[in-house]
N, C-alpha and C positions, 0 to 999 in steps of 0.2 A: 504493500500499499505505500508506505513511504517513497520507495522509487518511482512509482507512478506519481504520486502528487510533484515529485522532483522533475521530474519529465513536463507536465502542465506549466510549472514555474518557469521553465525554461525556453517554454515556447511563448509564455506570456511575455517575457522579458523581451523579446525579439520581435513580436506582432507588430509594434508600429513602424516599423523599419521597411523603407521602400527603397528603388532603387533596383535596376538589374545586378550590378557587379557586386551590391551589399547584398541582396538576396542570395547570391551565388555563393558568396563566401560563409554567409552563417547558414546556409543549408549545408554545406560540407563540414561546418563547425558542429552543428548540430548532429548529424548522422554519423561524424565520427566520436564523436563523445558517448551517444547512445550505444554505440556498439560495443562500447567499452562497458559502460555500465549493465548493460543486458547480459552480458557474457561473465559477469564477475560470481566468483564463488566463495564463500565462507572457507576462511582459511582453516577453522576448526573442523571443515566434514574433510577436506584436503589432506590434513594430518592424519585424520584416521583413515581416511582411505588406503587400503593395502596396494591399490594399483599407481600411487602418488609415487613418482620417482624419488629416491632415498634421497637425492642433494637437494630437491624443491622441498621436501618435508623439513629438512634439516633449516633451509634459508626461512622457511614459513614460521619455523618455533622460534628461529634467531630474532626476526622482525616481531615476534609477539613480546620478546625480553625488551626489544629495543621502545616498543610502544609504551611498555609498562615504565620504563626508564625515562620517556619523554614526560609522562603525564605527572610522575611523583618527583624525580630529580629536576627536569626543566621547567615545570609548571605549564607544560603547553597544553592546550585543548585538543587531545586527542580524540574524544568522542568513540565516533564508529571509521575514522580514517584508519586504512592500511589495516582492516581486518578482513578483507578479500582479497582473492588475487584474479588476475586475466592473464592468459597468455596472448601476447600480441604478435609472435613471431618475428618479432624485429626488437634489437635494444632500443628505441627511441620511439617517443609516442607522437609526437608532433616535430615539424620544422619550425624555424622562426625567422623572419624575412626582417631586415634592418636595412633601411634606406636613409643616407644622409646625403645634401645638396653636394657638389663637387668641392667647394670651398667653404666648407663649414663644419663643425664637430656637434651640430644640434639636430639629432636625429627627426626624421618624419613622426609624426604623432598619429596613431590611428585612436580614434574615440569609440566606445562602446558603451551600451547601456548598462546602467548598476556600477561596474567598475571603473568607470572614467576613462582615462586616454593613457596610452602606454606607448613605448618606444621601440615596438616591435608588432609583428603581426603573426600568429600562430595559424599553420596548417598541417591537417592530419593529411594531405595529398602534397607531395614532393612537385607533381606536374602543375598543381594550382599555383603554388609558391612562384615556380619559376617563371608563370605566365606574368604574375603580378611584377615580380622582379625584372623582367624584359621591359614593361612599362616603364618603371622607372630608371632603369639604364638607358632607354631613348631621351629621357628628359635630361641625362647627364649626371644623375644621380650615383653616387659609390652607393654599393649594395653587398651584402652576404646574407648566406641561408647556413643556419646552423643547426644541427640536430639538437632536440630536447629531450632528455631523459626521462623527465617527469613535469605535471604541471598543477597547480592547485586550482580549487573551485572556491577557496576562501571560506571552506564551511557550509557552501550551500548543498555540497553532495559530500557523500562519504568517500573520499577518494579510494582506489584500490591499488595495491600492490600489483605490479604488474612485471613482464620481463624486462623492462627497463632498468628495475631496481634490481631483480635478481641475475642481471647480466653482469652485476659490478661485484667487486671484492667486498666483502663483510663490511669494513670499515666505512668505504664509501657509499654502500647502501644505507647504513645507519646515518651517515652525515646527511645524505638527501632526502630522508624521511625528516630529518629535525628541519631542514630549510624548509619543506614544503609545509609542515606544521606550523612554522613560524609564521606562515602568511595568515595563517587562521587569527593570529594574535592581534594583527593591526596591518591596514592597509591604507594607503592615501591615494585618493583618485587623483591622478595625473603626475605622481611623483615615483617615476620607476627607481630612481636612484636611490631615494629613501627605503622604498620596501625590498627591492634586492639586496642592498647593502645590510640592511636589519637582518633580513632571513640570512645572509650570509655568516654573518657575526655569531647568530645563533646556532648554526649550523657548525662552524669551526670551535666556539666554546664548548658546544655539546658535544662535539665528536672529541675533543681533548678531555673532557670530565668523562666521558663514556668510557676511553681507553685506559684512563688512570684507574676507573672503577673494576673494570675486568680484567687488569693487571697485562692487559696486551702491550708488553713493551716494544715488541717489533714494529705493531701496527701503529703504537705513538712514535717511535723514531721516523715512520715513513710519512705519518700524517704532518709533523713537523717540517718534514721535507718538502712537503706539497706546498704548505704554508709559506715557507721561505720562500719558495720559488714563486709562488702567487704574489707576494709582496716585493720581490725585488722586479718582478715582470711589471707590476703597478706603478713603481717607482719610472722605470722606463718609459710606460706610456704618458704618464702625468708631465714628464719632461719634455718628451715629444709633443704633447698635446699644448702645450704653453709655446712652443716654437710653431706649431701649426696655427694658435690660435693669433700670433702676432703677425704673421706672414696673412692670413686671411682679413686680418683688419687692412690691410696695405690693397684691396681689391680695386679701388679708385685710382689710386694712383701706377701699380703694376699692370702691364697687360695679361693675358689670357696665357700665352706661351711661358712668360717668366714665371707665372705662378704656379704654373704646371710642371715647371721645370725644378723648382725649388721644393715645391711639394714632394716631388719622386725623389728628390736628394733626401729629404728627411725621413720618408719612410723606407728608403735604402738605409739609413744611416741606423734606424730603429730595429730592421728587421736583422743587420750583421751584430747589433748588440744583444739582440736576444738569442741570436744563435751562440755567441760567446757564452752568454749565461747558460743556454743550455748544455754545452760541455760539464758543467759540473754537476749534472743530473742525469741518471740514467733513465727516468721516465719522462713521456711527452709532457709539455709544459702547458700552461693554460690557454696560449695563442697556437698552440698545435708543434707539432716536431717539425724542425729547420730543414730546408729553406723555407721560409714563410714569405708569402704574398698579403700585404696588410694594405687598407685604405681607411678612411675616414669611419665606415659601419664598424669596421672591426674595432677601434679605438672607441668608439661612442658606445658599443654595447659591453665591452670590458669594464669601462668608468661607471657604467650604470650599474654593474653588478658588484663594484669592489670601492668605488671613492669614497664613500662613506664609513666602509667597514672599521679602520683605525678607530673612528669616532665614537661607534658602536659598541667595541670590546672596551674602550676606554671607559665610556658609559657604564657598563656591567661592572667593571673593575671597581668603579665608586660606587656602583649598588651594593659593595661587598659580595658580588657573585650571588647574590638572591634573586634568582630569574624573575619572581614574582615582583620583587620592586624596580627591577629593571624594565618591566613591561609596562608598570605605572606610569615610569617617568618617560618612557619612550612616546608613551599616548598622550602625556602631558605635552611633550615636545613636538608631537604631529598636530597638535590644535593650536600651534601658534602658525604667523604667516610664514610664508617661505621664504623671504629674506630673513625673519628672525632665527626660523629653523637652520637654514643654511650657516649662518655667521655662528650659532651655537656648535654645529657640528665641525666645523672649520676649528674652533677653539680645542674642542675634545680631540680632533685630530693631532692637532699641535703639543696635545698633553702626552700624548699615546707615546709610548715606550713599549718596543718590540721584546719579548721574553722568550725568544727560543732557545 
């Protein structure tokens, strides 16, 4: 009954929308999401079923432990999330399209009912994403399409586990669960950087605590290396972004050929610096395995997920690592104006000291 009521809710949310391209997009979004919701099976049934592959049974039991930990240790509103499982037949659930003007780092915004505007658009169909990407490329935009392992419905639905989760190593599956559950705590319409950076901070600090509590020294060491890789990459991205901002501010005085040449030089320098950083690590980094080809869209997306992470980690530290208090002060911060919010996040970032 609840599943049917959720379906009706989804249909009501998109009912007022008109326009051929919009209808086409929401049609694939609804059909894709409903195909997942209608195929999910309770974890308890799969665990008890003798025909369930042993490795999947182990992962589902592991996920149940992570759900309990998230509820009691991280104060996350777990509800019925991740209590069911769906086999997707692929290690990703949707692909995201990001589009940014040629001489800008401000991504195009897509706006939706209820959740507001976001700096990316998700597709269950790769072909549909490529069609829209082609339209932006014809307008001269920098674009990228990236696979997405999971997404959150912000508590409107009980999001299931699926093969996007179980294809990951245990510690990364747990981290992803914490990230998606964090979106249930708070979500600001139109502020992707705030939402994703907050969820990433909960993911990182939650994983750190999980690995410490479970005594996984090797997992903790690997997680710290990934975190260090991410932080060092963020430093490179911020440095290049500052140079690009300065370059793009000169559009009126510099001709397009000069802008393009200098832009290419900056991205080549970033790719080289990232390749040098990658030599210190055995696993692929947050921007992929070198050599990488980067553009405005890659930087915009990476910054959306990471630019405020140090601030939120500092805020959690100043909250005494009391997650309930952390959520309370974060909600208070979210209630302020964008200008005030960003200023406080910048101050928190400046106070943050990495403790690897």
